[in-house]
N, C-alpha and C positions, 0 to 999 in steps of 0.2 A: 504494500500500500504506500501512498505518498504521505510524507510527514507534512502536516499543515503549517509547521513553523519554518522549516528550511527548504521544503520542496524535494528533498531527497527520498529515495525509496528505502523502505525498511521492512523487515519481516512482520507479518501480521501477528505472529505469536509473541513477538517481543513487546514488552510494555514500555520500553524506553528507546528513543531514537539514538542510534550509535553516532550520529553526526553532530547534532546540536544538543542532545541530552534532554529533549522534551519528553515528559512522561505522559502516558496515555491515561486519561481521566474517565474513560467510559468505553463501551464496546464500539467497534466501527459502525458507521451508518450502513444501512442496507442499500444495496444497489437499487436504482429506480426501476419501477415496473415497466416503463416504456422509454426506450432510447430514441431520441430524434435522429433521423438519418442525416448523414453529412451531405452538404450541398456545395461545398467549396469548389470542386472541379467544374461542375455545371455552370455555376455563376461566374467563374473565371473565364470559361469559354464564351459566355454571353458578354462579359465585360470587354473582351478583345474586339468583338464586333461593334459594340456601342462606342468604344474609343475611336475606332476607324471612322464610323459614320459621323459622330459629333465633330471630330477634328476636321474632317473633310468639309462638312457643311459650314462650320465656322470660318475655315480658311477661304472657302469659295465666296462667302458673303463679305468678309471683312478685309481680306487682303486686297492689294492693288488699290489702296486708298478707298476701300469699301465701295467701289463703283457698283458692283452687283447689288449690294445691300441698299444703296441709295436709289438705284433704278427700281428695285423691287418695291421700295416704299412709295415711289411716285406711281408705279403701276397699280399698287393696291389701293391707295387712298386718293389718287388723282392730284390735281393742283389746287384744290380748294382749301388747304390748310396752310398755316404759316410755316410749318416745318418743310412741307414739300415745295412751297413757293421759294423758300430760301435755298433749297437744294437745286431747284431748276435755275434760279438766278445765278448760282455759282457754276453750274454746268448745264448749258442749254441743250446738250445732246442726250440727257438722261431719258426724256420721254421716248426717244427714238432708238434706244439701246435694244438690240435684238440678238446678241450673240452669247446668251447665257450658256448654251450647250457647249460652245467652243471654249469658253472660260473653264467650264467644268472638265472638259477633255484635256486642256492644257495643264490644269492643276493636277488632274489624276495621273498624268505622265510623270510628274515630279513626285507626287504623293505615293506612288507605287513602291518607291524605294523602302518605305516603312510599312506600307499597308500589306504588301505581299508576305513579308516575314510574320507580321502580326496575325494575318489570316491563317497562315500555316500553323502558327501556335494555337489559334482557336480551334482548328480542325483536330489537332492532336489532343487538346484538352477535352473537347466534346466527345471524341471517340472513347477516350479513357473513362470519362464520366458515364457514358451510356453503357460501356462494358461492365463497370463496377455496379451500376444500378441493376443490371440484369442478373449478375452473379450473386450479389449480396443486397437484396432489396431492403433488408432490415437495417443495414449499416449505411447504405448510400442511397440517396434519392435524387430527384431532379432529372429523371430519365427523359421526360418530355422536353424540359428546357435544354438538355444536352442535344437532343435530336434537332430541335429548332436552331440551336446555335451552330450545329454541324452544317445544316443546309444553308444558313446565312453566310457562314464562312466560305463554303464552296462558291456561292454566288459572288462574294466579294473577291475571292481569288481569281475567278474567271474574268470578272470585269477589269480588274487592275492588270492582270496578265495580258489581256487582249489590248488594252490601251498601251501597255509597254511595248508589245511586239509591233503594233501599228505605228508607234512613235520612233522606232529605230531609224527608218529612212530619213525622217525629218531631222533627227539629231545628227545623223551622219552628214546631211547636207549643211546643217548649221555649223558643225565643226569645220567642214571643208571651206565654207564661206569665211569663217573667222581666220583660217590660216591663209587663204588667198588675200584677205584684207590686210593681214599683218605683212605679207610679202610686198604688196603694193605700197604700204606705208614705208617700208624700208627702201623701196626703189625711189619714191618721191623724196625721201630724206637724202639719199645718195645724190640725186639730181640737184636738190636745192642747196645742200650744205657742202658739196664737194665738186661736182662737175661744173656747175655754174660759177662757183668760186674760181675754179681753174680757168674757165673760159674768160671771165672778166680780167684775170691776171695776165693771161698769155694770148688772148684773142683767138684761141682754138681749143678744142677738146683734147685731152691727153691721148697718147697712142695706146696706153693700157692703164688699168686702174692703179697699178703700182706707182705711177707718176703723181698720184694725188698727194703723196708725201711732200711734194714741192710746195704745197699750199697748206701743209699741216692738216690735211683732211683724211689721213689714212685710217682714222678711227671710225669713220662713217661705215654703216653696214654694207658689206659686200657679199652677203649670203642671204638666201631666202629663208622662209620659216623652216624648211626641211633641211637646212644646213648644206645646201648645194650652192656653189659659187655662181654668181651672176656671169653670164656670157656677155662681154662688152665688145662692140665692134664700132670703131670710129669710121666715118665716111667723109670724103671730101667731094664737094660738087663745084668747087671753084678751080678753074685752070690757073696754073702758076708756071712762070718761066724759070723759077728757081729749082733747087734740088728736090724740094718736096712741097706738096700742097698742104695748106692748113686743114685740120680736121674740123669742118664746120657743122657736122651732124654726127649723130651716133644712134645706135640701137642697143638697148639693154634687155637681156632676156633671162627669165627664170625658167627652169625646167619643169616647174609645177609639181603637183603631187606625185606623179609617176617617176620623177627624176630623170626623164629622158627628153633631150632637146629635139625639136622638130615635130612634136605631137600636138594635139588639139588643146591640151590643157596648159600649154606654155603661156606665161605671162610676159607680155612684150611692151616695152616702153620705147618710144621714138621721140627724142628731143624733149624729154620731160612729160610726155603724154602717153598714157596707157592706151593701147590699141588692141583690137581683137586680132587673133591669129589669122583670120580670114582676110583682114584688111591690112596686113603687114605689107609695107612697100616691097615690090619685087625688084626694083632697081633704083639707082640714085635719082632717076628722073621723077620718081614718085615721091621723093622726099620734099619737105617744105623748103622754101627759099632760105638761104643761109643768113644767119644773124650778123649784123654789123656791130663790130666792137667800137667802143668810144675811146 
């Protein structure tokens, strides 16, 4: 039995606790006639589903400056109250907001990182609770709650898993666009802080990027996001009687995500302007007129 003073177990036949010395003053209480079944597992499984649903609804309504929540208030009560009038005055587009489902889909794709593991935990708890309720109905209850939680957990798992799978192409395209944008930013920085600086100093573009050290611009980025070196080609469209013509134009090329030059995903800059690979100049006659140095 359990000692009521220290909580340690002691022999029923002993009249004194060996741990704290408390003495027994009467016979042990009789066990209750009816034992309440344990409901912890079934309620824990149900709690997993409730947490997912409540957290998702609250995030859907109140995140992003509570735009969905404000729009729902305007939809529900109209524009006849002071509260809704002030909301419409602050954001004139609220009465015309119609993309609630898209907001929910976009939020679910992010929410799935936590919702999927939690729903899996709810499935495991519900199955265990239902199994214990069948095998020991006197000691464990909540069989109906466990079955309901199991079905709800399966539905949540299917919904969030479907959203995650359907969002994979969108996330891939987003990451690709971010990397391309970072590469373009590096190319613009190289043009503005290095190549133009060299052109203003010498009246021509350098023969190769290594010559940017002459104007202390060697620290400017010379690689794309994928750590491939830019391909730099200076071009002269001005005839010269001297030994060499000045480099009045240039092309700067990134190999793109595949790391291979000459493919459709190449990122090409001509004289500081990003152009499509289809519109890349085929010859020097397609290049813009040369710049005049002052």
